[in-house]
C-alpha positions as YAML, in Angstrom:
chain: A
units: angstrom
residues:
- id: 1
  name: MET
  ca: [46.96, -62.05, -3.82]
- id: 2
  name: PRO
  ca: [44.57, -59.22, -4.96]
- id: 3
  name: GLN
  ca: [45.45, -55.64, -4.13]
- id: 4
  name: PHE
  ca: [42.96, -53.68, -1.94]
- id: 5
  name: ARG
  ca: [42.17, -50.02, -2.23]
- id: 6
  name: VAL
  ca: [40.18, -47.69, -0.08]
- id: 7
  name: THR
  ca: [37.24, -46.86, -2.43]
- id: 8
  name: SER
  ca: [33.72, -48.25, -2.86]
- id: 9
  name: PRO
  ca: [31.11, -48.68, -5.58]
- id: 10
  name: LEU
  ca: [28.59, -47.51, -3.10]
- id: 11
  name: SER
  ca: [27.64, -44.03, -2.18]
- id: 12
  name: ASP
  ca: [27.28, -42.45, 1.29]
- id: 13
  name: HIS
  ca: [23.82, -41.75, 2.61]
- id: 14
  name: ASP
  ca: [23.47, -40.43, 6.26]
- id: 15
  name: GLY
  ca: [26.75, -42.17, 7.19]
- id: 16
  name: VAL
  ca: [25.70, -45.57, 5.80]
- id: 17
  name: LYS
  ca: [26.78, -46.94, 2.38]
- id: 18
  name: THR
  ca: [23.83, -47.50, 0.08]
- id: 19
  name: SER
  ca: [23.39, -48.06, -3.67]
- id: 20
  name: SER
  ca: [20.68, -46.72, -5.99]
- id: 21
  name: ALA
  ca: [21.61, -49.29, -8.64]
- id: 22
  name: TYR
  ca: [19.99, -52.34, -6.96]
- id: 23
  name: GLU
  ca: [18.53, -53.56, -3.74]
- id: 24
  name: PRO
  ca: [20.88, -55.93, -1.93]
- id: 25
  name: ALA
  ca: [19.71, -59.18, -0.23]
- id: 26
  name: CYS
  ca: [20.91, -57.85, 3.19]
- id: 27
  name: ARG
  ca: [22.04, -61.35, 4.74]
- id: 28
  name: LEU
  ca: [23.92, -60.93, 7.97]
- id: 29
  name: VAL
  ca: [25.91, -64.16, 8.65]
- id: 30
  name: SER
  ca: [27.79, -64.83, 11.82]
- id: 31
  name: LEU
  ca: [30.61, -67.43, 11.79]
- id: 32
  name: PHE
  ca: [30.94, -68.59, 15.41]
- id: 33
  name: THR
  ca: [33.82, -70.72, 16.61]
- id: 34
  name: ALA
  ca: [32.81, -72.80, 19.66]
- id: 35
  name: SER
  ca: [36.22, -74.61, 19.82]
- id: 36
  name: GLY
  ca: [39.27, -74.61, 17.65]
- id: 37
  name: ASP
  ca: [40.92, -71.80, 15.73]
- id: 38
  name: SER
  ca: [38.84, -68.84, 14.70]
- id: 39
  name: ALA
  ca: [41.43, -68.04, 12.09]
- id: 40
  name: GLU
  ca: [40.38, -71.21, 10.31]
- id: 41
  name: THR
  ca: [36.80, -69.98, 10.26]
- id: 42
  name: GLY
  ca: [38.11, -66.81, 8.88]
- id: 43
  name: ASP
  ca: [39.77, -68.53, 6.00]
- id: 44
  name: LEU
  ca: [36.27, -70.18, 5.24]
- id: 45
  name: ALA
  ca: [34.68, -66.70, 5.42]
- id: 46
  name: VAL
  ca: [37.08, -65.51, 2.69]
- id: 47
  name: LYS
  ca: [36.28, -68.53, 0.60]
- id: 48
  name: LEU
  ca: [32.58, -67.92, 1.02]
- id: 49
  name: GLY
  ca: [32.97, -64.23, 0.07]
- id: 50
  name: ARG
  ca: [35.02, -64.97, -3.06]
- id: 51
  name: LYS
  ca: [32.53, -67.52, -4.14]
- id: 52
  name: ALA
  ca: [29.60, -65.16, -3.66]
- id: 53
  name: ALA
  ca: [31.46, -62.36, -5.36]
- id: 54
  name: SER
  ca: [32.21, -64.61, -8.40]
- id: 55
  name: LEU
  ca: [28.42, -64.86, -8.72]
- id: 56
  name: GLY
  ca: [28.06, -61.07, -8.93]
- id: 57
  name: GLU
  ca: [26.86, -60.63, -5.39]
- id: 58
  name: THR
  ca: [28.22, -57.93, -3.09]
- id: 59
  name: VAL
  ca: [30.13, -59.18, -0.04]
- id: 60
  name: LEU
  ca: [31.47, -57.58, 3.16]
- id: 61
  name: ILE
  ca: [33.64, -59.65, 5.43]
- id: 62
  name: LEU
  ca: [34.32, -58.27, 8.97]
- id: 63
  name: ASP
  ca: [37.29, -59.43, 11.03]
- id: 64
  name: ALA
  ca: [36.52, -59.46, 14.81]
- id: 65
  name: ILE
  ca: [39.46, -61.72, 15.66]
- id: 66
  name: ASP
  ca: [42.10, -58.95, 16.10]
- id: 67
  name: GLY
  ca: [43.01, -58.49, 12.48]
- id: 68
  name: LYS
  ca: [44.05, -62.24, 12.00]
- id: 69
  name: LEU
  ca: [41.65, -62.68, 9.06]
- id: 70
  name: LEU
  ca: [42.80, -59.57, 7.21]
- id: 71
  name: ASN
  ca: [46.41, -60.35, 7.89]
- id: 72
  name: ARG
  ca: [46.03, -63.98, 6.50]
- id: 73
  name: ALA
  ca: [44.29, -62.52, 3.44]
- id: 74
  name: GLY
  ca: [47.10, -59.99, 2.80]
- id: 75
  name: ILE
  ca: [44.96, -56.97, 3.57]
- id: 76
  name: ILE
  ca: [46.67, -53.89, 5.11]
- id: 77
  name: TYR
  ca: [44.07, -51.65, 6.91]
- id: 78
  name: ALA
  ca: [44.29, -48.44, 8.90]
- id: 79
  name: ARG
  ca: [40.76, -47.59, 9.99]
- id: 80
  name: THR
  ca: [38.29, -49.97, 11.75]
- id: 81
  name: LEU
  ca: [34.62, -49.99, 12.66]
- id: 82
  name: ASP
  ca: [35.56, -48.66, 16.05]
- id: 83
  name: ASP
  ca: [36.68, -45.56, 14.34]
- id: 84
  name: VAL
  ca: [33.29, -45.33, 12.65]
- id: 85
  name: ALA
  ca: [31.43, -46.02, 15.86]
- id: 86
  name: ASN
  ca: [33.46, -43.34, 17.58]
- id: 87
  name: GLY
  ca: [32.84, -40.81, 14.88]
- id: 88
  name: THR
  ca: [36.49, -40.43, 13.78]
- id: 89
  name: ALA
  ca: [36.11, -42.22, 10.41]
- id: 90
  name: ALA
  ca: [33.45, -42.57, 7.76]
- id: 91
  name: PRO
  ca: [32.38, -46.04, 6.70]
- id: 92
  name: ARG
  ca: [34.05, -45.73, 3.27]
- id: 93
  name: ASP
  ca: [37.41, -45.15, 5.08]
- id: 94
  name: ALA
  ca: [37.17, -48.40, 7.15]
- id: 95
  name: LEU
  ca: [36.24, -50.70, 4.23]
- id: 96
  name: TYR
  ca: [38.70, -52.14, 1.83]
- id: 97
  name: VAL
  ca: [37.49, -53.09, -1.62]
- id: 98
  name: THR
  ca: [38.96, -55.52, -4.16]
- id: 99
  name: SER
  ca: [39.47, -54.52, -7.84]
- id: 100
  name: ASN
  ca: [36.26, -56.24, -8.85]
- id: 101
  name: GLU
  ca: [34.27, -54.05, -6.40]
- id: 102
  name: HIS
  ca: [32.11, -56.90, -5.16]
- id: 103
  name: PHE
  ca: [34.39, -58.07, -2.36]
- id: 104
  name: THR
  ca: [34.96, -55.73, 0.65]
- id: 105
  name: ALA
  ca: [36.68, -56.41, 3.99]
- id: 106
  name: GLY
  ca: [37.16, -54.59, 7.14]
- id: 107
  name: ALA
  ca: [38.26, -54.96, 10.83]
- id: 108
  name: VAL
  ca: [35.96, -54.47, 13.84]
- id: 109
  name: GLY
  ca: [38.89, -53.09, 15.95]
- id: 110
  name: GLU
  ca: [39.96, -53.24, 19.48]
- id: 111
  name: GLY
  ca: [36.54, -52.26, 21.04]
- id: 112
  name: GLY
  ca: [35.07, -55.55, 19.82]
- id: 113
  name: LEU
  ca: [31.57, -56.45, 18.78]
- id: 114
  name: GLU
  ca: [29.99, -54.59, 21.65]
- id: 115
  name: ASN
  ca: [31.17, -51.25, 20.28]
- id: 116
  name: ALA
  ca: [30.72, -51.93, 16.63]
- id: 117
  name: LEU
  ca: [27.48, -53.94, 16.43]
- id: 118
  name: GLY
  ca: [25.31, -51.02, 15.66]
- id: 119
  name: VAL
  ca: [27.54, -49.89, 12.74]
- id: 120
  name: LEU
  ca: [27.81, -53.57, 11.58]
- id: 121
  name: THR
  ca: [24.01, -53.99, 11.53]
- id: 122
  name: ALA
  ca: [23.53, -50.76, 9.57]
- id: 123
  name: LEU
  ca: [26.28, -51.76, 7.02]
- id: 124
  name: SER
  ca: [24.59, -55.11, 6.48]
- id: 125
  name: LEU
  ca: [21.72, -53.30, 4.61]
- id: 126
  name: SER
  ca: [24.19, -52.41, 1.88]
- id: 127
  name: TYR
  ca: [25.36, -55.77, 0.78]
- id: 128
  name: ASP
  ca: [24.02, -59.15, -0.43]
- id: 129
  name: TRP
  ca: [26.18, -60.90, 2.26]
- id: 130
  name: VAL
  ca: [27.91, -59.71, 5.39]
- id: 131
  name: PHE
  ca: [30.03, -62.41, 6.96]
- id: 132
  name: VAL
  ca: [31.23, -61.63, 10.58]
- id: 133
  name: VAL
  ca: [33.99, -63.66, 12.15]
- id: 134
  name: PRO
  ca: [34.19, -63.15, 15.99]
- id: 135
  name: LYS
  ca: [36.72, -64.61, 18.40]
- id: 136
  name: ALA
  ca: [36.19, -68.25, 19.69]
- id: 137
  name: GLY
  ca: [33.95, -68.61, 22.76]
- id: 138
  name: CYS
  ca: [30.74, -66.87, 23.90]
- id: 139
  name: GLU
  ca: [30.60, -63.48, 25.38]
- id: 140
  name: THR
  ca: [27.83, -60.78, 25.51]
- id: 141
  name: GLY
  ca: [28.91, -59.58, 22.01]
- id: 142
  name: HIS
  ca: [28.38, -63.06, 20.58]
- id: 143
  name: VAL
  ca: [24.90, -63.21, 21.93]
- id: 144
  name: ARG
  ca: [24.00, -59.88, 20.56]
- id: 145
  name: LEU
  ca: [25.49, -60.80, 17.16]
- id: 146
  name: GLY
  ca: [23.56, -64.12, 17.19]
- id: 147
  name: GLN
  ca: [20.35, -62.13, 17.88]
- id: 148
  name: ALA
  ca: [20.97, -59.73, 14.98]
- id: 149
  name: SER
  ca: [22.09, -62.33, 12.47]
- id: 150
  name: ASP
  ca: [19.82, -63.57, 9.75]
- id: 151
  name: VAL
  ca: [21.62, -66.93, 9.88]
- id: 152
  name: SER
  ca: [24.63, -68.35, 11.71]
- id: 153
  name: VAL
  ca: [27.34, -71.02, 11.40]
- id: 154
  name: MET
  ca: [28.97, -72.66, 14.47]
- id: 155
  name: SER
  ca: [32.05, -74.60, 14.08]
- id: 156
  name: TYR
  ca: [33.61, -76.93, 16.58]
- id: 157
  name: ASN
  ca: [36.79, -79.10, 16.85]
- id: 158
  name: THR
  ca: [36.14, -82.84, 16.61]
- id: 159
  name: GLN
  ca: [38.94, -83.58, 19.18]
- id: 160
  name: GLY
  ca: [37.88, -85.22, 22.33]
- id: 161
  name: ASP
  ca: [34.67, -83.77, 23.81]
- id: 162
  name: GLN
  ca: [35.14, -80.26, 22.40]
- id: 163
  name: PHE
  ca: [31.79, -80.65, 20.55]
- id: 164
  name: MET
  ca: [30.33, -79.91, 24.02]
- id: 165
  name: ARG
  ca: [31.54, -76.40, 23.80]
- id: 166
  name: ALA
  ca: [29.14, -75.91, 20.73]
- id: 167
  name: TYR
  ca: [26.35, -77.38, 22.92]
- id: 168
  name: TRP
  ca: [27.03, -74.84, 25.73]
- id: 169
  name: MET
  ca: [27.19, -72.04, 23.27]
- id: 170
  name: ILE
  ca: [23.90, -73.09, 21.62]
- id: 171
  name: ASP
  ca: [22.39, -73.18, 25.15]
- id: 172
  name: ALA
  ca: [23.67, -69.78, 26.03]
- id: 173
  name: LEU
  ca: [22.46, -68.26, 22.82]
- id: 174
  name: ARG
  ca: [18.93, -69.92, 22.91]
- id: 175
  name: ARG
  ca: [18.40, -68.63, 26.44]
- id: 176
  name: ARG
  ca: [18.28, -65.17, 24.88]
- id: 177
  name: THR
  ca: [17.13, -66.04, 21.35]
- id: 178
  name: PRO
  ca: [14.98, -69.23, 21.64]
- id: 179
  name: LYS
  ca: [14.89, -69.71, 17.83]
- id: 180
  name: PHE
  ca: [18.62, -69.56, 17.49]
- id: 181
  name: ASP
  ca: [19.39, -72.43, 15.05]
- id: 182
  name: PRO
  ca: [22.90, -72.38, 13.43]
- id: 183
  name: LEU
  ca: [24.27, -74.53, 10.79]
- id: 184
  name: ILE
  ca: [26.90, -76.81, 12.49]
- id: 185
  name: LEU
  ca: [30.31, -77.15, 10.91]
- id: 186
  name: SER
  ca: [33.14, -79.53, 12.17]
- id: 187
  name: THR
  ca: [36.83, -78.79, 12.11]
- id: 188
  name: GLY
  ca: [39.79, -80.88, 13.21]
- id: 189
  name: GLU
  ca: [40.11, -84.50, 12.42]
- id: 190
  name: LYS
  ca: [37.71, -85.37, 9.61]
- id: 191
  name: CYS
  ca: [37.54, -89.00, 10.62]
- id: 192
  name: ASP
  ca: [35.61, -88.10, 13.84]
- id: 193
  name: ALA
  ca: [33.32, -85.53, 12.15]
- id: 194
  name: VAL
  ca: [30.16, -87.80, 11.71]
- id: 195
  name: GLU
  ca: [30.34, -89.34, 15.21]
- id: 196
  name: THR
  ca: [30.93, -86.00, 17.09]
- id: 197
  name: ALA
  ca: [28.17, -84.29, 14.96]
- id: 198
  name: TYR
  ca: [25.79, -87.17, 15.94]
- id: 199
  name: MET
  ca: [26.73, -86.82, 19.71]
- id: 200
  name: LEU
  ca: [26.25, -83.02, 19.57]
- id: 201
  name: SER
  ca: [22.86, -83.39, 17.85]
- id: 202
  name: GLU
  ca: [21.58, -85.95, 20.28]
- id: 203
  name: THR
  ca: [22.83, -83.86, 23.30]
- id: 204
  name: VAL
  ca: [20.98, -80.76, 21.93]
- id: 205
  name: ARG
  ca: [17.90, -82.92, 21.23]
- id: 206
  name: GLU
  ca: [17.87, -84.33, 24.77]
- id: 207
  name: HIS
  ca: [18.31, -80.97, 26.65]
- id: 208
  name: LEU
  ca: [17.47, -78.09, 24.33]
- id: 209
  name: GLY
  ca: [14.92, -79.34, 21.70]
- id: 210
  name: ALA
  ca: [15.39, -79.52, 17.99]
- id: 211
  name: PRO
  ca: [19.06, -79.85, 17.06]
- id: 212
  name: PRO
  ca: [20.67, -77.51, 14.47]
- id: 213
  name: PRO
  ca: [21.44, -79.11, 11.13]
- id: 214
  name: TYR
  ca: [24.93, -80.39, 10.34]
- id: 215
  name: ALA
  ca: [26.47, -78.73, 7.30]
- id: 216
  name: GLY
  ca: [29.61, -80.83, 6.93]
- id: 217
  name: HIS
  ca: [33.26, -80.67, 7.67]
- id: 218
  name: ILE
  ca: [35.43, -77.63, 6.87]
- id: 219
  name: ASP
  ca: [37.78, -79.80, 4.77]
- id: 220
  name: ASP
  ca: [34.94, -81.24, 2.55]
- id: 221
  name: LEU
  ca: [35.53, -80.69, -1.09]
- id: 222
  name: HIS
  ca: [33.90, -77.43, -2.25]
- id: 223
  name: ILE
  ca: [32.48, -76.81, 1.13]
- id: 224
  name: GLU
  ca: [32.18, -73.04, 0.32]
- id: 225
  name: THR
  ca: [29.87, -73.75, -2.61]
- id: 226
  name: ARG
  ca: [27.54, -76.08, -0.65]
- id: 227
  name: LEU
  ca: [27.59, -73.96, 2.40]
- id: 228
  name: LEU
  ca: [26.83, -70.78, 0.63]
- id: 229
  name: GLU
  ca: [23.74, -72.43, -0.99]
- id: 230
  name: GLN
  ca: [22.67, -73.76, 2.46]
- id: 231
  name: LEU
  ca: [23.04, -70.19, 3.96]
- id: 232
  name: ARG
  ca: [20.97, -68.73, 1.05]
- id: 233
  name: GLN
  ca: [18.17, -71.24, 1.57]
- id: 234
  name: TYR
  ca: [18.29, -70.91, 5.34]
- id: 235
  name: ALA
  ca: [18.19, -67.17, 5.20]
- id: 236
  name: ALA
  ca: [15.23, -67.22, 2.71]
- id: 237
  name: ARG
  ca: [13.15, -69.68, 4.90]
- id: 238
  name: ARG
  ca: [13.69, -67.44, 7.92]
- id: 239
  name: ALA
  ca: [12.74, -64.34, 6.10]
- id: 240
  name: VAL
  ca: [9.20, -65.82, 5.39]
- id: 241
  name: ALA
  ca: [8.78, -67.48, 8.71]
...
């Protein structure tokens, strides 16, 4: 497991980290969990981040699931984005950087997305990728994060009718953001992935309009490589829309 240290290759500018060396792509990606374990989605975020970092892109991963993501990745942290939002810490003190200085991680803190969203959005301007992993479910903070994101992923568990939780979440987010169109990712039993993805797609089509695209199952081979490219293409299309 790589060691993390509290330094950054980026310099501070008006409280937000910036770099004069190059202009980052500034993609803010939310990884929602409609049903299932948000920690599993956090593991995927780490895989996506490491893949992007291996390509030389700068990555920030933010844990909004009570530190579970950072704990599973072996990252010990002291400061969070709550501290930054409250003015008791600078951004450089709340972000923990790997030795290759492309991969950074941090925790949102107890205040949750509502308190840290402004800081999060500002930080997204300093990286090629910012992956945010919120808790499972749909609250006001999730809606605001969905509005702010350039592209989103929504995972759901294939067990029983849990795919309907993804439908309800899409419905809630589209009421506030009509063009909300996440990539759908299934978790749980892989044998039920195609069937439940089809049922979700048809339910959305019948009641909400165009269904979101299905990106595959979380256990698919090299899912992080394929999903990262889909996110890249999706964000590029939205940028010119």
